[in-house]
N, C-alpha and C positions, 0 to 999 in steps of 0.2 A: 458356438464360439470356439475359435481354434486355439491351439496350444499356446501360440504367441500371446494372444490376448489373456489367456488364463494366468500365464506367468506374470505378465506385466501388471494385470489387475490385482494379483495376490500381493505384489510388492507395494502397489499403490495403497491397498488397504492397510497394510502393516505400517507404513510411514505417513499415510494421510495426505499424499501429495497428488496433483493432477497426473494422470497416467503418462501424458507426453513428457513430463519432466523427469520421469523415473526410469533409470537404466541400471539399477543395482543388479538386477538378475543377469545382466550380461557382463559383469566385470569379473566373472570367475576365471577369465583367461589371464588374470593377473596372479601373481604368486601367492600373496598372503595378505592378511589384514595389515601386517606391519608395513609391507611394501605399499599397500593402498594408502595408508594414512601417514606415510613418511613426510615429516616436516623437519626443518632445521633451524626455525626461529619463532619466537613468540614476543608479543608486546601486550600490555594491558591497556584496553580501550573500553570506555564506558563501564569500568569496573569488572571486566571480564578478561580472562586470558585468551588472546586470539593468536592463531598460528599461521605460519606461511612457510612456503618452500622457496628458497632463493637459489638462483643460479648466476654466477659471475663468469663471464666468458674468459677463456684462457688468455686472451689478448688484452684484458682490462689494463688500462694505464691510468694510474692515479692522477697523473698530471693532465689528463684530457677529459673534458666534460663528456660524459657517456649517457646515451639514451637509456631510458628505463621503460620496459614493457611489463604491463601488469595483465596477467592472463587468468581468467576466472572459470572455474569448473562448472559442469552441469550439476543439477539437483541430484542428490543421492550418490554423488561421487566424491572425490578428494583432490587436493592439489596434485598429487603424484599421477593420478589418472589424466588430469589435464596436461601435465607435462609430457606424458607418453603419447596421448592422443594428438596433440598439436605439433609436437616435435620442435618447439620454440628453441630448445637448447642448441640444436643444430644450427639454426639461423643465427643465434647469438654468437656462436663461435665464428661463423663466417663474417659477421658484420661488427663484432666487438660490442655486444649488448649486455646489459644486465636484465634478467627476467626474473620476476617474482610471481609465485602462484599462491595467492592468498586463500585461506580456508573460510568457508562459510560456517554456519554453526549447525548444531543438531536442532531438531524441531522444537526442543524445549528451550532453545536459545543459548545453550552452553557452547563454549568455544572450543573445547578439547575432548579427546576421546576417540575411540575407533569407530563409532557409529558413522554412517554416511552423513555428509554435510549438504546444506542447502543455503541459498541466498534468500533469506526471509525478507520479503518486500512489504508485507502487510502484517499487522497493522503499521501505521506510519512510524511508530517508535522503532520498530525492527529495521526499517529502512534507514532511519536517522542514525542508528547505531552502526549499521554497516558502512554508511558513507563516512562517518567519523573514523571508523577503523582503517579505511583505505587512505584517507587524508593523513592520519597519523602514521600509517606504514610508510607513506611517501616521505614524511618528515624523518622517520627513523632511518630510512635508506640514504636520504640526502646528508644526514649527519655522519654516516659511516662511509659513504662512497662519493666520488665526484660525479653527481648526477646532473646532467644538463636540464635545467628546469624548463627549457623551451621544448624539450623532446621527451615528454612523458606520455606514454600511449596506453590505452586500455582496450582489452578485447575479452570476449567471453563466448562460451558454448551453451546453448540452450538456456537454462535459467541463469547462467552466468552472462548471457547476452542481454537478458532483461536487466540485470544489475548494471551492465555497461551502459545501457540507455539511461538508467537512473543517474549514474555518475555524470553522464554528459549534461544532465539538467541541474546538477548540484555542485560539480567541481569543474565546470568549464573553464574557470580561471587557472586551472592547473593541468588540464588534459588537452594535449595538442590534437589528437584524433582518436576515433573509436573504430573498432572492428567487431563484427558479430558473426557467428556461425549457427545456423538453425536456432535463431533466437526465439525463445518461448516468451514473448511479451505478455504481460498480464492485463492487457486491454485498458491501461490507464488512458484517460483522454489526453490529447495533446495539449489542452489548456492546463494540465497539471505541470507541464514542463515550462515553468515561469522564466527560466533562463533562456533568453532568445539569442544568446551569443552563438554565432555559427561555429559548428563543430564538424569537421570532415568525418565521413562515415564510409567504410567499405563493408558490405553485407553479403553473405553467402547463404543460399537457401535451396533445397531440392524440392522438386515438384511432387515427390512422393514421401516427403518428410512427415513424421508423426505430428509435427506442428504444421497444420495445413497450409500450404502455400497460398491458397486463395481465401484463407481465413474461414471463420465459422467455428462451430462446436464440434468436438470429437467426444466419443463415448467416455464417460467417467471424468471428464474435465469440467470443473464447476463454472468456468467462464469461457466465452467464445474468444478466439484469437483473431487479431486483425489480419486482413489481407496483407501479404508481404510487399507486393508492388505498391499498394496504397500507403502502407506504413512508411515505405521508403520515400515515396512521393511527398509525404508530409514532412519528413526530415528535410527534403530538398527545399520545401516551402519555408521551413524554419531558417534554412541557410540562405534564403532569398536567391535561389538559383533560377537560371533561365527556364522557361516552360517546356522546352523541347529537348528531352534527353536524347543522347546518341546511343544507338544500339549497334552491337557488333557480335559476330560469332567468333569465339576464341577456341572452340573445339567442337567435335561432332555433337557432344551433349552439353555444351555450356555456352551461354550468351551472357554478354556484358552490357549493362545499361548505365550510362554515365550522365549525371546532371552536371552541367557546366555553367560558367558565367555566374558563379555564386559569390556571395559577400565574402571578402577576405580570402578568396580562392579556396573556399571550404567545399570541395567537390563531394558529391554523394554518388557511390558506385554500388550497383547490385549485380552480383554474379548468380544467375539461375542455372541449376544443374537439373537437366531433364532426367527424371527417374531417380534422382538422388534421394537418399534417405536422411535419417537423423544422424548425421555423421560429419566428420571434419574432412573436406576434400584433400586428398594427398597426404592425410595423416594416418595414424594407426587406426585401423578399422575397428569399429564396435562389432559385435556378433551381428551378422546380417540377418539372422532370423528374428531379431528383436528390432534393430535400428534400421534395417534396409541396407541398400547398397552404398558403398563409399566410392565416389568417383576418383579415379587415378589420373583424369585428364588434366587437372590443374593441381597446384599446391597452394592451398589457402594461406598457409603461413608466410611463404615466400612473397605471394602477391600482397599480402597484408603488410609486410615489412616494406615493400617497394612503395606502397601507398603511404604508409606512415613517414617514410624517409623524405617524401615531398612536402610534408606538412609540419611546420614548426608552429609553436604557440606564438601568436602575435600579442605582444605586451602593449596594453593601452597606456 
């Protein structure tokens, strides 16, 4: 067993998570626990104090309805690492957005503290509490800022991507579109997603990701992962898209697959990064010896915002 597996495995044993969801050993390039766990807001949800890190763009104008982007961290990380990894603040300043980085909980379910955070999706009570937290966080921000209710977007990295999928199935009446990067889906059957409302999706995944692109089990992971192309096709089926997606090359190492003719124009797009690791393309790299390479050919955050900008929530 190589050193990379030993380090990740040790972390997995300590916190009891699937190995592919754990990157704690690679965050030593950040300054300190204080920086890692930096937040600037709290609310009480389901009887627990829950934290978040809020960024309001310099161009925010109270008189104008403003888009809200909710960006969720990977397991065993923190809101501040998601902020650094995704670089959403830069895009927020360019386009006048408000971005919030909510915090998961510790494995014991507590909301605060310096321990690494995770989006607990099982048992169902944990998922329900997290969905309620995001909904109440939206309420809190709408009360304090002029948020455009038709332009609320959710995205997530790894375990945060799994949470983004869950929110698309539970808060589709509030979320205009979803973005995922290296999503570590927990193999819930699509029948679990009872909300059939079309939700636009933009998805990024590398062929050398720790979350296997073609699906299946990886060592130390308790459940197999779905095939990324199949999972994306299932989302397109949910959105009642046409059966023939359009594929194009956008860079030497990146292809784009788009499902069109979807209900409510809820397009589904998959960016495949050849040789890409468990990383955010164009963002701040995770250590390559743990996560694998980070592609610089595309900027996932900028592409995500361009996709979000084209999709507003349709009110029935």
